N, C-alpha and C positions, 0 to 999 in steps of 0.2 A: 504494499500499499504506500503511495507515494505521499510525502509530507513536507510541508513548508513550515521551517522552524525560523522564529525571529527571537533572537537574544534580547534580554532586558536592555534597556537604555543605560542604566547604571547599575552595578552591583551584578549579583548572579542570577540565573535562571533564564528560562526562555518560555515562550508561547509558540504553539504550532496550530496548524490547519491541516487537517486529513481529508484526502478524498475518499469516497464511499468505496465499498468493495468493488462495486461494478454501477455503471449508469443504465438506465432503461434504455435497452437496445444497444448497449455499448456506445451510446452517442457522446459526442463531445458537448459539454454544457457550459457556454461562456456565461458568466454573471457580470453585469454592469454595474459597477458601483456609481453613487451618486457623485455629482461635480462638486459638491461643497458639504460640510457638516450640517447636522439638523441642529434643532434646539433641545434645549435641557428636557428631558422625560420623554423624547420622541424615540421611536424604534425603527428599524429597517423593515420595509415590506416589499413584496414583489408584485409586479403587474401581471404575472403569468406569462411574461415574454421574455424573462431573464433580467429584467431591469429593476434593480433596488432603487428605493427612495425613502426618505425619512417621512413618517407619519406620527400625528399625535395620539395618544391612547385614550380611551374613554369618550364622553361627550364633548364635542368641540363646539358646537353650535347649539344655542338655546336662545329662543326669543319669545316674547309675549307682548300681544297688542290688545287695545280695548277702545270701545266706542265711548265718548266722553260725554254725550248728552242723548236723551230720548228723541225717538220720532214716531211718527204713526205711519200706519199703512205699510204695504209691501215695499221691499227695495232689493233689486236684483241688477247689480250687487249693491252692497253697503258702500257707497262711494266716497262719503265724507266722514269728519270728526273721528278719524282714527289717530291714536296716540300710542307710543311704546309705553308699556307699564313702567312706571319709574317711582313707584311709592312703597313704603312698608317692607323695605328690605330687598326689593327686587334686584337681581343681577343678571348681567348678559355676556356670558362666554362668548367669543367669537365675533365675527364681523356683524351678524344680525341680518333680518330681512329689510326688504326695501319696499317701500308702499307708495303707490301713486292712483289717485282715484279709486281706491279700494282694492287695486290689483297688487299682489304680492309677489316680488321677484326673490328668488332663493340665491343667497351669496356664492353657494358652490354646489358641485354635483354630489350625489349621495342618496342613501336611502334616508327619507325624511317622514317623521311623524306630525301630521297637520291636525289640530283640533279646534273646534269652535264650540263655544257654549252660549247659550242665549236665554234672556230673562225677560219675560213679557208681563205686562199688567193690564187691566182694563178697570177703569173706575166709572163707568156708566151703567154697569149691570148687563151689559151686551154679551151674549154668548158668542165664542169664537171657536167653532168645531174643528178648524184646519188650520193650526199654526205649524209652519214648518221652518226648520233652520237646515241650510245645506251648505255643503263645500262644493264650489265648482272649478273645473279644471280645464286648462287649455294646453295643447301640445304644438300650438301654431302661432304662439305669441298674440292670441286673443281673436283670430280670425273666426275660430269655432270655439265654444264652451260647452261641457258637458257636465251634468249633474254627477259627482264622484261619490258622494254620500250625502244622506239627509236623515232627520228624525221629526217626528210629528208629535205634537201635544194638543190640548184643547183647554179652553176656559169655559166654565159652566157656572154662570153668577145668577143669583136672584136679581129682582128689579132694583133693590138698593144696596146690593152687595158688590165689593170689590172682588176681582178675580186676579188669579197669578199662576203663570205657568213657565215651564223651562224646557229647554232640549240641549243636548251634547251629542256630537258627533265627531268621529276622527276618521282618518284615512292616512294609509301608508304609501308613500309615492317614491318610485325610482327615478330620481331627478338625474339625467344625462346631459341636458342641455338647457342652461339657465336662462338663454336668450329667448327660448321658445315656450318652455314649461312653466307655467305660473298657476297660481290658485286665486280666488277670491270668495266672498262669502254672500249669502242672500237669506232673506227672511220673507215668508208669504203669510198674510193675514186676511182673514175675511172681514172682520169687523172695523170700521174707522176708528173706534174708540180704543183699540188694542195699541198699546205702545211698546215698542222695543226699547228696553231700558239700558242707559249708558251713565257713566260717572266717570269723573277726572281723577278720583282717588281710590276707586275698588274696582274689581273686574267683574261687571255685571254682563255685558255682552262682549265677548273677548275671543282671542284666538291664540293658540301657542305653537310654536315650531321648534322640533327637536330633530337634530341630525343624529340618527342611530348608527349608520356606518358608512363607509366609502362604498361607492357603487362598483 
């Protein structure tokens, strides 16, 4: 078995690299090392084509956004009053999402968990049998949008009662093209008295984004 031995820089001892007993099909396997050192805590990974690169361990991207004020009626998408969660100990590892008119762009490729929570109220005693909260997805930069996931709830109120409802929905997405793959969020209400709630200090109607792994 061949062995590459490197002596210690000072003092005694050495380290060595050994080849395997045999490679698959007795093939020559060239590994390509990175052109520069990585950051502290990173590890070497392969792209499956013999190229090594440095990558961070664990969750490297996590972001949370919310609606800052309430609105009535349906919205497809919710296009305004979004802000990044910035209260009560919130943190954001990584670059974070970019939002424009309710459309969210991913900062990097990977497997992403996208979640959307919605909170509704109705103060006029109106019934609302079809409250829907949904995640919409595009793979062509917004030319076409599809419903990737949605949940439904309803409000049943007496003539003088207030009603409340909520829904939570999530979707795992394999993002390979950050220029074309994007998400947005929508709500559908029957009763005009139903309001989708928002707040600038707490998450009432909100979204979260977590990068789970490289693609």
